[in-house]
N, C-alpha and C positions, 0 to 999 in steps of 0.2 A: 546707334548701337551702344554708345557709352551710357545713355540714359537707361537702356534696358538692363545693362550690367549693374548699374547703380541700384536699380529697383530690385534685382535679384539679391544683391548683397544686403539691402535693407530688409527684405522680407524673410531671408533665411533665419535670423535669430527669432523672429516672431513665430514662424512655423515650428521651429524647434521648441520654443517655449510652450506653444499650444499643445504639444504632445508630452509635456512633462508630467510624470506620474508621482503622486505622493505615496510613499511606502510607510505604512503604520505597522510597527512591530510591537507586539505585546512584550513588555520587558521581561516577564517571567519566562516566557517561551524562548525568547532570544537568549537569555542567560543559560538556559538548559542546552540549547544548541551549541553554544560556545564551550560548554563543559565537556563535550564529547572528546575523548582522548584517542588519537591514533595509536599511541603506545599501548593503551589498554586493549584496543581492538587487536593489535598484533599479539599481545599476550594471550588473549582468548583463542585466537586461531592457532598459535603454537601449542596451546594446551590441547586443543581438539586433535591436531595432527599427531601429537605424541602417542595416541592410542593405536597407531599403525593403520588398521582398517576400522571403519565404522559401518561396514556392510550390515544390512538389516538381518542377514542370516549368519553373522559371525558368532562364534561360540563365546559364552560368558567367561571372561577372565578378569583378574583383578586390575591389570594394567594394559589390557588390549581388548579391542572390540567395542561394539556399540553400547553394551550395557555399562562398561566402564566410562564411556563418554557420556552416557545419560547421567551417571552419578556425578561426573565432573560438572555438567551444566546445572544439575540440581544443587550442588554445593555452592556454585556461584550465585544462583538465585537466592538461596537461603541466607547467604552472607549479607544480603541487603535487607532482610526482614527487620532487623533490630532498629534501623533508622527510619522505618516506614510508619511508625506509630500504630502498628498492628494492622495496617491496610494491606500489606503484601504477604501472601502465603504461597509456598512452592510445593509441588508434588509431582510424582510420575503417575500418569493415568495409563495403567496397563490394560491390554486387550489381547485377544487371540485372533490371529488371522488364519483362516482355514486354507489348506492346500488347494491350488487352483489348476494344477497341471501345466502351469506356464512358468512364472517366476517365484512361485511359492511351492516347492516340491513336497513339503509336509507342514502340518500345523505348526505355527510358530508364535511365541509370545513377543509382542512388541510393546512399546510404551512411548507416549508423548510427554515431554518434560514441560510443565506448565508453571508459570508465575502469574498469579491472579492478583491484580491491584484493584482492590474493592473500591467502588465509588462511594462517596460520602453522603450523597443525597438518597435517603431511603425511598423516595418517590421516583427515582430514576433507575429503571431496570435495563437501560441500554448496555450492550456489551460491544466492545471493539476488540477484534482479534488481529494480532500481527504475528506472522509465522516465518520460520525458516525450516529447512529439513536437515536433520542431524546425520542421516546416513550418507555414505559415500560409496563409490564403485570405481573399478578400472575398466578395461576394454570389454571384458566378458562380464555381463551383468550378474552372472551366477557365481563369479569368483569371490568367495567370502574369506579367503585366506591371504592373498597378496596385499601388500601395503597399498592403501588407497587414501592418500592424505586428505583429499577433499577440502583443500584450503579455501578455494573459492566456491566450489560446488559441493556443499553449501555452507562451508565454514564461515564464509563472509556474512551470510544471512543470520546464522546463529550468533556470531559475535556481535552483530548489530542488536539482536534481542537482548543479550546480556548487558551491553552497555546502556541501552535504553532503560532497562529495568533498574540498573544501578542509579541512574540519574532521576528518573521519573518517580520512583518509589518514595522519594523524600517529600513529595508534594501531593496535595489532595486534588481530586477531580470529581466532578459530579457523577460521571458514569464509570463503569468498570472496564478495565483494559486487561486483556489476557495476552501474555507473551508466551508463545508455544513453539518448541522445537519438536517437530513431528518426525516419526520414523517411517520407513517403508516407501519413501517417495520413488526411489529408483526401481522398486519392485511393483509399482503400479498405484502410486498415490494412496497407499493403504492407511497411513496415519491420518491424513487429511480427510479421507473418506469416512473413517470411523468418527472423527470429531464433528464433521458436518452433519452426519446422520444423527449423532447424539444430540447436537444442538437443535435439530429439527424435531426429534422425538420428545425432547424435554421442553420445547417451546421457548427457547432462548429468544430474547429480543436482540438478536445479533444485527446491529445497525450497519456494520461495515467490516470487511476482512481484507487485510493487505498481506500478500505473500511476497517475501523477499527471497529470490533464488538467483544467486550469482550477482552480487552487487559490488565486487571488489577488484575486478580486472578492467583495465582501461586501454588495453592494446589488442589489436585484432590479428589473427593469423591470415596469411594470404595477401592482405592489402597493406599490412605493416602500419596501420593507423594507430596513433597514440593520442588519446583524447580523454581527459577526465572532467570534461565540462558538460557532458550530456548523460542522461539516464532515461530509460524507457519505462513507460507505464502501459501495460496491455489491459484492455477492457472490452467486454462483450458489447455488441450493438443489440442484435436481437437476443433476448435472454434465452439461455439454455432451457430454463423452465418458464415457459410462457403460457399463461392460461388463454382461453378463447377470448375472454374479456380484454386482456392485455393486448392480444393480437389485433382485436378490432380497434382499440384506441390508438395503437401504433400506426395502423394503416390509415385511420381517419385523420390523424394529426401529422402524418409523415414524421413520426418521432423515432425513426430507426437509429438516430444518433443521440438519443436522449434517454437511454436506459439508466437505471440507478447506478450501475457500475460505471457507465460513462460519466455520470455526474460526479462520482467519487474520483475518477481520473482527473477531471478538470479541477476539482478541489485540490488534489495533490499537486497539480501544476501550479496553481495560484499560491497556495500556502508554502509549498516547497521553495519556490523561487523568491517568495517574500522573505524567508528567513535564512536561506543558504545562498551565499554569494558565489559567483562564478560557476553556476550550475543551471543548465536548462533542462526542464522536464519535458521530454518528447512524448506526446500522446500517439500511441499506435492503435489503430482501429482494428484490432484483432483480439480474440480472447487470449491468445498466446502466440508464440512464434509459429511460423508456417508448419502445419501438420504436427505440432508438438503441444504439450500440455504441462500444467504445474499444479501445485497444491491448492490454488484458488479455485480450480475447476470443479472439484466435488462440492464446494460451497455454492458455486453458481448453479450446479445441477439441483441443489436443494432449494433454490430460489433466493439465496442470500446475495447481498451486494458484495462483490469480490473482484479484486484486481491483482495483477502481478507487477512487481517492480523488478527490473533486470538491467544489468549494465548495457550500454549502447553497443559496444564492440565485444564480440565473443572470440576467444582464442581456442580453436579446436585442437591445437597441439597440447593443450592442458586439460581439456574437458573429456572425461570418460576414457582416459589413456593409461596403459601400463607405464610404470616408471622405466625410462630407458633413454638412451641418446643414439640417434641415427642421423648420419650425414651432418653431424655438427649441430643438430637440433635436439634440444632437451624436451622430452615429453613427460607429462604428468602434472597433476594439480598441486603444486608445491607452494609453500608460504612465500618464497622469494619472488613469486610472480604477482603478488598482491600489491596494489597501489593503495596504501593506507590513508592517504589524503583523500582519495576518491571515495573510499569506504566511509571515511568520516563524513563527507558531504552527503552521501546517500543515507547514512544513519540519521543525519540531521533532518532530512526531508521527512523520514518516517516519524521522528520524534515530534517535529513541529505539527504535523498533520494530526497525530494521535492526541497531543495535548490540546490542540484547538478543538477537535471534535468532542473530546470527553469533557471539556470545560464549557462548551457552548450549549444553548438550549437545544432541545430536540427540534426536528423539522416542523415547519408550519403544516397544519392539517387542512384537508379538503381544499387544496389549491385548485382554482379554476379560472378560466378565461371566458368572458361573456361573449356568446355568439348569438344572442337573441335578435340582433339586428345588424345589418351591414353598416360598417363605419370605418373611417380611416384612422380612428383611434382604437386603442386596446385597453380594456378594463379587466384587471385581475382582482380576484377576491379570494380570501382564505380565512382560516381560523387559527387562533393562537396554538402554539405547540403544547403537547401534553405535559412536558416538564421543562423547568428552567425559567429563570427570570429574563424577560425579553425587554430590551431597550428599544427595539424597532425591527424593521425588516428591510432587506434589499430586494428590489425587483431587478433581475438580471436580463439583459437583452443582447442578442447577437444577430448578425445577418445569417441567412440560412446556409451560406457557404463557409461560415467561420467555424473552426473547431473549438474555439474558446469563447467565453462570455466577453463582450466588448464594452458594455456600459453597466453601471450600477446606479439605481435610484433609491434613495433612502426615504422611508416613511415610518411614522409611528402608528399609522392606521392599519386596518386589516383589509384595505382595498386601495387601488390606485389606478387612475386613468392616465395613459400616456399617449401623446400625439404621434404614435407610430403604428402603422398598419400591421395587423397580425398576418397579412398576406406576405409581408416582406421580412419579417423578423420572427425569431423564436424567443420565448420568455421563460423565466422560472422565478421562484421566490425562495429566499433564505431567511431564517430567524437570526437575529443579531443580539448577542448578550453583552454584558459589561466589557469594557475595553475592546469592543468590536470583535469579539470572538464569534465566528459564524458557523451555522449548521451547514450541512450539505444542501444543495439546491433541489427543489421539487418542480418537476415539469407539470404544467397545468393540464387539467382535463376540460373539455368544453362544457359550459353551463348555459342553459337557456333561460 
């Protein structure tokens, strides 16, 4: 017995050492994450709350309502233009939403506040969109007059946009990043639908879209959980817009967990946890919360790669509530309920992911896995990405039951054979640029 105990003691450090992981952080991205200020995030949220209501149907007033809030966000974005070297430009993209007999009783003008950080590579037309919604509501979704602070839903998402624009606009990126505070979310995802349809009609090369909706609360109602160490990322499995060819490939390869949106979610988890300490990114295999939706959904419907980031614990005493106190419980989405350290961490995940994606080469092209003959090895082949300087490629591998990639194999070639059976593992390929910035992963199609 003593010998067995000694063997266990001896092996324990060896086993622990064998699982040690090296974390390589790009120094520029790490510095930007550290620059995120909880005090500034609080300042932005207080600024948004000061307008009383931000309901999409509220009347235009100088210091109250959603138009005043739009002008506030626009002024924040514009204040960063001077230090951007001409790369950042801000505007409000106005549009008209027609009455629908439901949540839009009459035609109404809405507007999305946009800060466009132009990419520096003229050959790189990729666009990355990060959003939050500006509008707020109380218990009655049609009540456009009562105070609706919307500190968390979705002042937290808009504050994150402003802070990211402040920090990121000082540095160049190959691709373009659009920070957008959309309107009309509570009235039926109106602003996001308008933008997604516009992107499709104008042929944007929209590589990825991240929707941030409620990322500042760390306590739950009912269960009284308080936890600022986890955040959720929702992603679709079967794409909302799936062609017949896509469906055939999915069924043939059993790739229902390898949609482009799910690859983006895995990317967010890996990069977010790489740069933000004391935060676990939890992958939720749903397009959104049960029977609910968000501003990423219209982008998914148009065939774009889109996900939602959301706090792990929701507090329904503060969500969609009239301001009141009942039985000693304070109801309403007020600034004092925000966990600003949690919001800082979630903003950091967004920033690190966007900076990595916009700096990295585009994805490898024509990624395939050889199925010309039966083999216990797996051969992957691909072509160089359309844009960006490539240092090499990662071949990613995971067991079929694993939600995340488990191993990475680096190569400078455009093909690699691994002694692992395609029957037992899933694979994908990433482009790798300088300082090991990585593109999203591409799931391979069978090649004969």
